[in-house]
N, C-alpha and C positions, 0 to 999 in steps of 0.2 A: 355787322359784328366787327369789333375792333380787332386788329391783328394780334394783340396780346391775348385777348380772350379766346381767340381761335386756337392759338398755341396751347393755352391752358386747357381747353376742352379736349384737344387731341392727347395731351399729356394724361388727363384724367382717364380717357378711354383706354389708353395704352396700359395705364396702371391697373384699371379694372380687369382688362383682358389678361394681363400678366398674373394678377392674383387669382383669377379664375383658373388659369392654366396650372398654376402652382397648387391650388386646392385639388384639382383633378389628379395631378401627379402624386400628391401626398395620399389621396384616397386610394389610388391604385397601388401604391407601395404598402399601405396598411392592409389592403385586401389580400395582396400576395403574401404578406407576413402572416396574416391570419390563417393562410393555407399551409404554412410550414408545420411539419409534424416533428416534434422534438421529444427526445427521450433522455433519460439519465440513468447511469449505472453507478452503484455504490461499491467501489472496489474493496473497501474494508469488509463489507458483508460477504462478498465473494470469497475473500481470503479466509474469513472466519467460518462461514456457514456452508460453503459448497461441499458437496460429497467428495470431489477429488481433493480438496484441501484437507478434509478430515482424514481421508485415506493416507495422504502424504504425511500428515502429522503423525499418525500411528506408525507408519513405516519408518519415519525418522527416529521416533522413540525406540522402536525395536532395533534399528540399526545401530544406534548410539548407546543403548542400554549397557552393554559390556564395558564400554569406556567410562560411562558415568559411575558404574559400580566400582571400577578400579580406582577412580578418583576418590570415591567415598572411603574405600579401603585405605588408600594412601593417607588421606586426611586423618583417619582414625589412628593410623600408625604414628603420624607426626604428633598428634595430641598425646598419645600414650607415652612416647619418648620424652616429650616436653614435661609431662607430669612426673615421669620417673626422674628426670634430671632435676626438677624442682624439689622433689621429695628427698633425693639422695645427694643433693649438692654438698651438704656439709660432711657427709661420710665418705665421699669419693676422693680419691687422690687427685692431685692437680692434673696429671696426665690423663687419667680416666675421664675426668670432667671435661677437659679440653677435647678429647676424642669424641665424647658423646655430643658436645656442642657442635663440632665439625660435622658429625653424622646428621644431626638435626638440621644444620644449615644446608647440607647437600640434599637431604630429603625435601626440605622446603623449596629449594630451587627447582628440583625435579618436578615437584608437585605443581609449582607455578607454571613451568614450561608445559607440562601435560595439560593443565587447565586451559592455558592460552591456545594450544593446538586443538584441543577439544572444541572450544568456542569458535575458532576460525573454521574448522572443518564442518561443524554443525551449521554455521552461518552460510558457508559456501553451498552445502547440500540444500539448505532451506531456500536459498536464492535460486538454485537450479529448479527445484520443485515449483516455486512460485512463478518462475519464468515459463515453465511448461503449462502451468495452470492458466496464466494470462494469455498465452498463445491460443489455448483451447477456448477460453472465454471470448477472446476477440473474434475468433471464427464464428462462434455462436451468435455474438452480437451482430456481426455482419449479416448472418443468415436471417436473424430477426428483423434487422433494418430493411433488408431487401424484400422479405416476405410481407412485412407490414407497412412498407413504403415510408420509412422514416427518412427525413431530410438530414437530420443530424442527431447524434447521440453523444452526450457529454459524459466524461468520467470524473470530472472535478468541477465543482461550482461552489461559489460562496453561499448561494441560496438556490433551492430548488423546490418546486411545488410537488408534493407527493403524487399528484395526478400523472406526472411525466416519468416517475420512477419505474423502470422496467427490470429492476434487479431480480425480483421474484421470478420473472420469465426466464432470465438467464440461469438462475439457480436451479430451476426445474429442468431446463434443457441440459445443464451440466450433469445433473443427477441421472437423467435418462440416457445420456451418452456415456459409454464406458471407455 
């Protein structure tokens, strides 16, 4: 055998052995990946459909109802004054018209301030309730993951197969836990 062909033969054998090793490594990786247990949670559904979220929503409505009614009352008062000013603009004296316009401006500013404070307070309370909900949901998700031996559970994904969605389990567990 010529020295060049012996080198070539050894190189081919090394390449074949290397490819065989790589194939076995890849097969082992795919086998271990096939053993992974993956789950997915739809946070929006938990926020919309869970029993604690529904209770929190009703509680917030009840808590903020008086302020919402006060805002509606003020808005009606502003519209009434505005209508009165438009109707009587020609018959009012300049000083009376100016006084009503100033009162309307003051009422409008107060209304806008109250409306802004209402939205800010409502958003703050809603975020507090959602934070508590997600803490509870995360505890339940961990319990499910440990009990059913999940390797990983995602809360966000571009795509998910419905087979791995465990949101219904979490919703049921949230409803069962008070």
